Backbone as a printed PyTorch tensor [residue, N CA C, xyz], in Angstrom:
tensor([[[ 63.3110, 141.1220,  97.4220],
         [ 63.3830, 139.8360,  98.6870],
         [ 62.3170, 140.6430,  99.0710]],

        [[ 61.5310, 139.1960, 100.4630],
         [ 60.8670, 139.5060, 101.3380],
         [ 60.7920, 139.8340, 102.8680]],

        [[ 60.9270, 140.1190, 103.0470],
         [ 60.9710, 140.5470, 104.6400],
         [ 59.9640, 140.7780, 105.6680]],

        [[ 60.1880, 140.4110, 106.4200],
         [ 59.1420, 140.2540, 107.4770],
         [ 58.9740, 140.5710, 108.2520]],

        [[ 57.7920, 142.1730, 108.5240],
         [ 58.2360, 142.6350, 109.6660],
         [ 57.9070, 142.1450, 111.1230]],

        [[ 57.9380, 142.2720, 111.9490],
         [ 57.1390, 141.4050, 113.0240],
         [ 56.5940, 142.3320, 113.6000]],

        [[ 55.4560, 142.3200, 114.9240],
         [ 55.1140, 143.6720, 115.7450],
         [ 54.8210, 142.6410, 117.1190]],

        [[ 55.9890, 143.4750, 117.8710],
         [ 55.8400, 142.8280, 119.2140],
         [ 55.2420, 143.8810, 120.0160]],

        [[ 54.1950, 143.8030, 121.1400],
         [ 54.3930, 144.4850, 121.8690],
         [ 53.8850, 143.6970, 123.0440]],

        [[ 53.3970, 144.7180, 123.9250],
         [ 52.9350, 144.4040, 125.6520],
         [ 51.0750, 143.9050, 125.9480]],

        [[ 50.2060, 142.8010, 125.7410],
         [ 48.9390, 143.2750, 126.0810],
         [ 48.2070, 143.9800, 126.1140]],

        [[ 49.4160, 144.2120, 127.6660],
         [ 48.3910, 144.5430, 128.8330],
         [ 48.7900, 146.2970, 129.0770]],

        [[ 49.9840, 146.5550, 128.7160],
         [ 49.9530, 148.0170, 128.4700],
         [ 48.7370, 148.1660, 127.2350]],

        [[ 49.0850, 147.8060, 126.5350],
         [ 47.8950, 148.2190, 124.8420],
         [ 47.0140, 148.7220, 125.6440]],

        [[ 46.2790, 147.5800, 126.3090],
         [ 45.2100, 147.6400, 126.7980],
         [ 44.3200, 149.0500, 127.6980]],

        [[ 45.5760, 149.3210, 128.4180],
         [ 45.4460, 150.8130, 128.9610],
         [ 45.7880, 151.7290, 128.4360]],

        [[ 45.8020, 151.8820, 127.0780],
         [ 45.5290, 152.8580, 126.5130],
         [ 43.6960, 153.3640, 126.1750]],

        [[ 44.1050, 154.9260, 126.5980],
         [ 42.5550, 155.3430, 125.7080],
         [ 42.2790, 154.9920, 124.5690]],

        [[ 41.2500, 154.8960, 124.8750],
         [ 40.2360, 154.5480, 123.5230],
         [ 40.5690, 155.3560, 122.4450]],

        [[ 40.4910, 155.8920, 122.3650],
         [ 40.7810, 157.1220, 121.1330],
         [ 42.4890, 157.0630, 120.4360]],

        [[ 43.5010, 156.6760, 121.6110],
         [ 45.1450, 156.5710, 121.2400],
         [ 45.1030, 155.5490, 120.4520]],

        [[ 44.1140, 153.9770, 120.7940],
         [ 44.1950, 152.5950, 120.1340],
         [ 43.1760, 152.4100, 118.8190]],

        [[ 42.3460, 154.0700, 118.2850],
         [ 41.8390, 153.5930, 117.4750],
         [ 42.5630, 154.6680, 116.8370]],

        [[ 43.2370, 155.8530, 117.3270],
         [ 44.0400, 156.8010, 116.1800],
         [ 45.6590, 155.3270, 115.9340]],

        [[ 45.7030, 154.5100, 116.6350],
         [ 47.2860, 153.7380, 115.7340],
         [ 46.1260, 152.7470, 115.4030]],

        [[ 44.8770, 151.9080, 115.2040],
         [ 44.3890, 151.4080, 114.2410],
         [ 44.3390, 151.9990, 113.0350]],

        [[ 44.0800, 153.1960, 112.9990],
         [ 43.8140, 154.5110, 111.6850],
         [ 44.6930, 154.4920, 110.6890]],

        [[ 45.7220, 154.3750, 111.6150],
         [ 46.9580, 155.3320, 111.0780],
         [ 47.7680, 153.6870, 110.4600]],

        [[ 47.9810, 152.2590, 111.0060],
         [ 48.2560, 151.3010, 110.2870],
         [ 47.7400, 150.9760, 109.0070]],

        [[ 46.3880, 151.0890, 109.3800],
         [ 45.7490, 150.6220, 108.4410],
         [ 45.5290, 151.7860, 107.0580]],

        [[ 46.2870, 153.0970, 107.3360],
         [ 46.5690, 153.8360, 106.2630],
         [ 48.0610, 153.2850, 106.0390]],

        [[ 49.0100, 152.6790, 106.8520],
         [ 50.2530, 152.7210, 106.0730],
         [ 50.1300, 151.2730, 105.0530]],

        [[ 49.1730, 150.3440, 106.0760],
         [ 48.6540, 149.2180, 104.9200],
         [ 48.5320, 149.4590, 103.9550]],

        [[ 47.4730, 150.8640, 103.2920],
         [ 46.7340, 150.6240, 102.1050],
         [ 47.3860, 151.2150, 101.2810]],

        [[ 48.5940, 152.3330, 101.3430],
         [ 49.3620, 152.6570, 101.2580],
         [ 50.9040, 151.2100, 100.5730]],

        [[ 51.2990, 150.8180, 101.1340],
         [ 51.5850, 149.7960, 100.4300],
         [ 51.9880, 148.4290,  99.6670]],

        [[ 50.1070, 148.6920,  99.9840],
         [ 49.4670, 147.6460,  99.1470],
         [ 49.5880, 148.2940,  97.7620]],

        [[ 48.9930, 150.2480,  98.1000],
         [ 48.7830, 150.4790,  96.2860],
         [ 50.0940, 150.5950,  95.6290]],

        [[ 51.6820, 150.6840,  96.1910],
         [ 52.1840, 150.2420,  95.6550],
         [ 52.5250, 149.4670,  95.4930]],

        [[ 52.9230, 148.4400,  95.5790],
         [ 52.5140, 147.0330,  95.1860],
         [ 53.4050, 146.4870,  96.3630]],

        [[ 54.2410, 146.8420,  96.9070],
         [ 55.0820, 145.9700,  98.2820],
         [ 54.9240, 145.2310,  99.0230]],

        [[ 53.5020, 145.8900,  99.7550],
         [ 52.2980, 144.7060, 101.1950],
         [ 52.5560, 143.5700,  99.5980]],

        [[ 52.9700, 142.2890, 100.3010],
         [ 52.4610, 140.9730,  99.9740],
         [ 51.6370, 140.7170, 101.1830]],

        [[ 51.5270, 140.3890, 101.7500],
         [ 50.0050, 140.1060, 103.2190],
         [ 50.9920, 140.5470, 104.2600]],

        [[ 49.6850, 140.8590, 105.6900],
         [ 49.9510, 141.5730, 106.7890],
         [ 48.6060, 140.7590, 107.3810]],

        [[ 49.2190, 140.6310, 108.7800],
         [ 47.8870, 139.7600, 109.7230],
         [ 48.5220, 140.4890, 111.1410]],

        [[ 46.5890, 140.8870, 111.6360],
         [ 47.0050, 141.1780, 113.0800],
         [ 46.4940, 139.5940, 114.0390]],

        [[ 47.2080, 139.1950, 114.6040],
         [ 47.2750, 138.3600, 115.1190],
         [ 46.4570, 138.0250, 116.9380]],

        [[ 45.0620, 137.5500, 117.1210],
         [ 44.3110, 136.8220, 118.2160],
         [ 45.3710, 136.6820, 119.8350]],

        [[ 44.7640, 137.6700, 120.8750],
         [ 45.4520, 138.1280, 121.9150],
         [ 46.6170, 136.3510, 122.1280]],

        [[ 47.5420, 137.2720, 122.8930],
         [ 48.6950, 135.5490, 123.1340],
         [ 47.6800, 134.7270, 123.5730]],

        [[ 46.6520, 134.6550, 124.8420],
         [ 45.7820, 133.4460, 125.5260],
         [ 44.7700, 132.7750, 125.1380]],

        [[ 44.8890, 133.1910, 123.4370],
         [ 44.2390, 132.7250, 122.4700],
         [ 44.9680, 131.2970, 121.9410]],

        [[ 45.8500, 131.3540, 122.0720],
         [ 47.0580, 130.3160, 121.1370],
         [ 47.6920, 129.1880, 121.3910]],

        [[ 48.2600, 128.3200, 121.2330],
         [ 49.0040, 127.3880, 122.1320],
         [ 50.1310, 127.1450, 121.0970]],

        [[ 50.8160, 126.6760, 121.9120],
         [ 52.4450, 126.5700, 121.6980],
         [ 52.6300, 124.9190, 122.1430]],

        [[ 53.3480, 124.3120, 120.8700],
         [ 53.6660, 122.8040, 121.2630],
         [ 55.0780, 122.5730, 121.4790]],

        [[ 55.4550, 122.0490, 122.1390],
         [ 55.9000, 121.6840, 123.0470],
         [ 56.6890, 119.7440, 122.8320]],

        [[ 58.0620, 119.6010, 122.8880],
         [ 57.9680, 117.4640, 122.4560],
         [ 58.5610, 116.8990, 123.7850]],

        [[ 57.8300, 116.0000, 124.2110],
         [ 57.9700, 115.8470, 125.8940],
         [ 58.6060, 114.0050, 126.0510]],

        [[ 59.7020, 113.7440, 126.6810],
         [ 59.7520, 111.8360, 125.7180],
         [ 59.0250, 111.3530, 124.3020]],

        [[ 59.8940, 112.2490, 123.1090],
         [ 58.7410, 111.7540, 121.8990],
         [ 57.8510, 112.1880, 121.1980]],

        [[ 57.0110, 113.4310, 122.2870],
         [ 55.6810, 113.1610, 121.7650],
         [ 55.4710, 114.4020, 122.0080]],

        [[ 54.0770, 115.7040, 121.1720],
         [ 54.5580, 116.5350, 120.8310],
         [ 53.0490, 116.6640, 122.3780]],

        [[ 53.4990, 118.0980, 122.7790],
         [ 52.5010, 118.4600, 123.8550],
         [ 52.2780, 119.5770, 123.9630]],

        [[ 51.1330, 119.6200, 124.0180],
         [ 50.2010, 121.6370, 123.6480],
         [ 50.1240, 122.2060, 124.8630]],

        [[ 50.6400, 122.8280, 124.9130],
         [ 50.1080, 123.8260, 126.3050],
         [ 49.2260, 125.2100, 125.7020]],

        [[ 48.8750, 125.7750, 127.0360],
         [ 47.9730, 127.5020, 126.6350],
         [ 49.0120, 128.2530, 125.5960]],

        [[ 48.7750, 129.3400, 125.5800],
         [ 49.0260, 130.2060, 125.3510],
         [ 50.8920, 130.2530, 124.4210]],

        [[ 51.8410, 131.2580, 124.5930],
         [ 53.4820, 131.5100, 123.5510],
         [ 54.2260, 132.3500, 125.4700]],

        [[ 53.3630, 131.7880, 125.9580],
         [ 54.3260, 132.0530, 127.4060],
         [ 55.6810, 131.9380, 127.3990]],

        [[ 55.7240, 133.3450, 127.1190],
         [ 57.3300, 133.9650, 127.1790],
         [ 57.9830, 134.0210, 128.6020]],

        [[ 59.7140, 134.8820, 128.4990],
         [ 59.6400, 135.1120, 129.9700],
         [ 59.4020, 136.3280, 129.2540]],

        [[ 59.1690, 136.9890, 128.1630],
         [ 58.4050, 138.3810, 128.2170],
         [ 57.4450, 139.1400, 128.2460]],

        [[ 57.0350, 139.7490, 128.1460],
         [ 55.8240, 140.2840, 128.1600],
         [ 55.2010, 140.4000, 126.5850]],

        [[ 56.6310, 140.8220, 126.1560],
         [ 55.9690, 141.5310, 124.5900],
         [ 55.6820, 140.1840, 124.1580]],

        [[ 54.9780, 139.6120, 123.1340],
         [ 53.9210, 138.7680, 122.3010],
         [ 54.2610, 139.1460, 121.0960]],

        [[ 53.9780, 138.7420, 120.0070],
         [ 54.1360, 138.8020, 118.6940],
         [ 52.1190, 139.1560, 118.4110]],

        [[ 52.5710, 140.2170, 117.8020],
         [ 51.0450, 140.8740, 118.1800],
         [ 50.6360, 140.9510, 116.3570]],

        [[ 51.7500, 141.0680, 115.0340],
         [ 50.6600, 140.9750, 114.1870],
         [ 52.3710, 140.8130, 113.2810]],

        [[ 51.7820, 141.3450, 112.0970],
         [ 53.2940, 140.8450, 110.7570],
         [ 52.4720, 141.7700, 109.9780]],

        [[ 53.4250, 141.9460, 108.3330],
         [ 53.7280, 142.6510, 107.5810],
         [ 54.2570, 141.9790, 106.4570]],

        [[ 54.1140, 141.0430, 105.8450],
         [ 55.4540, 140.6700, 104.3810],
         [ 55.5080, 142.1230, 103.6730]],

        [[ 56.4980, 142.1990, 103.3010],
         [ 56.4630, 143.7660, 102.3300],
         [ 58.0710, 142.6120, 101.1850]],

        [[ 57.6890, 143.2620, 100.0820],
         [ 58.7690, 142.9850,  99.2090],
         [ 59.2360, 144.1380,  98.7560]],

        [[ 61.2150, 144.2670,  99.2970],
         [ 61.6660, 144.8130,  98.9920],
         [ 63.0050, 144.7770,  97.8060]],

        [[ 63.4480, 146.0560,  97.6950],
         [ 64.7300, 145.6850,  97.1510],
         [ 65.9830, 145.7110,  97.9540]],

        [[ 66.2690, 145.9950,  99.6190],
         [ 67.0030, 145.5890, 100.9190],
         [ 66.4550, 145.9890, 101.8630]],

        [[ 67.4350, 145.5330, 102.1890],
         [ 66.9650, 145.7530, 104.4930],
         [ 66.2580, 147.0250, 104.7190]],

        [[ 67.6940, 147.6590, 104.2250],
         [ 67.2110, 149.0180, 104.6320],
         [ 66.1500, 150.1720, 104.1430]],

        [[ 65.2570, 149.4310, 102.9440],
         [ 63.7660, 149.6060, 102.1840],
         [ 63.4550, 149.5280, 103.7860]],

        [[ 63.8010, 147.7120, 103.7670],
         [ 62.4170, 147.5320, 104.7830],
         [ 62.2740, 148.2020, 106.0540]],

        [[ 63.5750, 148.8270, 106.8510],
         [ 63.7790, 149.1030, 107.9100],
         [ 62.9280, 150.9030, 108.0300]],

        [[ 62.9670, 151.5340, 106.6050],
         [ 62.3020, 152.4940, 106.4410],
         [ 60.8320, 152.2090, 106.5560]],

        [[ 60.4500, 151.3530, 105.9620],
         [ 58.8080, 150.7830, 106.3940],
         [ 58.4010, 150.9190, 107.5880]],

        [[ 59.2880, 150.0250, 108.1140],
         [ 59.3620, 149.9170, 109.7770],
         [ 59.1250, 150.7120, 111.1930]],

        [[ 59.5130, 151.5700, 110.4730],
         [ 60.5430, 152.7080, 111.3990],
         [ 58.6940, 154.0960, 110.8130]],

        [[ 57.9710, 153.6890, 109.6740],
         [ 56.9320, 154.1680, 110.1210],
         [ 55.7390, 153.9380, 110.8050]],

        [[ 56.0450, 152.4220, 111.4130],
         [ 54.9910, 151.3950, 112.4350],
         [ 54.0680, 152.6930, 113.5190]],

        [[ 53.4500, 153.2710, 113.1710],
         [ 52.6920, 154.2910, 114.6720],
         [ 52.8110, 153.0350, 115.6510]],

        [[ 52.6880, 151.7180, 115.9270],
         [ 53.0540, 151.7160, 117.1880],
         [ 54.1970, 151.8590, 117.7260]],

        [[ 55.4290, 152.2180, 117.3240],
         [ 56.1630, 152.8600, 118.3460],
         [ 56.4290, 153.5220, 119.2120]],

        [[ 55.9040, 155.1150, 118.5250],
         [ 55.0900, 155.8140, 119.5680],
         [ 54.3860, 155.1250, 120.9270]],

        [[ 54.3410, 153.9410, 121.0890],
         [ 53.7320, 153.9020, 121.8690],
         [ 54.5430, 152.5350, 122.9260]],

        [[ 55.5710, 152.5850, 122.3360],
         [ 56.7890, 151.5230, 123.2670],
         [ 56.2560, 149.8070, 122.4370]],

        [[ 55.9920, 149.8560, 121.4670],
         [ 55.9510, 149.0580, 120.2330],
         [ 57.1270, 148.2560, 119.6630]],

        [[ 57.5350, 146.3480, 119.6950],
         [ 58.7280, 146.8400, 119.0270],
         [ 58.7040, 146.2700, 117.8410]],

        [[ 59.5440, 146.6900, 116.8210],
         [ 58.9320, 146.4100, 115.7200],
         [ 60.6590, 145.7910, 115.1050]],

        [[ 60.7330, 144.0530, 114.3450],
         [ 61.4140, 143.4260, 113.9870],
         [ 61.2450, 143.5740, 112.4850]],

        [[ 62.4420, 143.2200, 111.8770],
         [ 62.6800, 143.3580, 110.2220],
         [ 63.3300, 141.5040, 110.4780]],

        [[ 62.7940, 140.5940, 109.6040],
         [ 63.6010, 139.6380, 109.2460],
         [ 63.7820, 139.3890, 107.8560]],

        [[ 64.8980, 139.3620, 106.8690],
         [ 64.9180, 138.6930, 105.9180],
         [ 63.2690, 137.3440, 105.5120]],

        [[ 63.2040, 137.4100, 104.5300],
         [ 62.7530, 135.7390, 104.3850],
         [ 63.5000, 135.0640, 103.4710]],

        [[ 63.9850, 133.4850, 103.9030],
         [ 64.7290, 133.0220, 103.8800],
         [ 63.6990, 131.7040, 102.3750]],

        [[ 64.3840, 131.8470, 101.6730],
         [ 63.9310, 131.2900, 100.5350],
         [ 63.5410, 129.1920, 100.4950]],

        [[ 64.5450, 129.0160, 101.7590],
         [ 64.1780, 127.3310, 101.3220],
         [ 64.4310, 127.0880, 102.8570]],

        [[ 64.7700, 125.8280, 103.4670],
         [ 65.7670, 126.0350, 104.7190],
         [ 66.8690, 125.7100, 105.5020]],

        [[ 67.8410, 125.4710, 103.8880],
         [ 69.1370, 125.6800, 103.9140],
         [ 69.5190, 127.0630, 104.2710]],

        [[ 68.6240, 127.2140, 104.2280],
         [ 69.0050, 129.2050, 104.4700],
         [ 68.8790, 129.8190, 106.0200]],

        [[ 68.6510, 129.0860, 107.2220],
         [ 68.1300, 129.0280, 108.1870],
         [ 69.7630, 128.8420, 109.1530]],

        [[ 70.5460, 128.2580, 108.0790],
         [ 71.9030, 128.1820, 109.0760],
         [ 72.4510, 129.5700, 109.3990]],

        [[ 72.8400, 129.3480, 110.7750],
         [ 73.7310, 130.8310, 111.0900],
         [ 75.2700, 131.1570, 110.0690]],

        [[ 75.2770, 132.3470, 110.2250],
         [ 76.4920, 132.9730, 109.5820],
         [ 77.4040, 132.0130, 110.0130]],

        [[ 78.7520, 132.2920, 108.8370],
         [ 80.1120, 131.3410, 108.2400],
         [ 80.5830, 132.2990, 109.2690]],

        [[ 81.5480, 130.8760, 110.3270],
         [ 82.4680, 131.8480, 110.8750],
         [ 83.7070, 131.2860, 110.6390]]])
């Protein structure tokens, strides 16, 4: 099964880190990605540009409206992702726990990837 490892960060806090620390995080992340790729666990990975470069869509009066950025209630924004192929969510969590940004307060979310929109429904109660 595929799992999305979603990396959330506070961009301003990251920008305040010393350059050497940012470079260490980049190097260690690149090493993890290379290892996952060589073992066949990595399906895809990407780093997203800063939140200020994005646009969001909402619908108003039946028409789409484009607004700058993904402005959310939190300082954290989606910074990147890794798509991994694992036997279980526990295996995906084990990979996520190795993400170097955790040591700097970044948050990592692990979610199974649905095979179809039919799987988007919540748990049966």
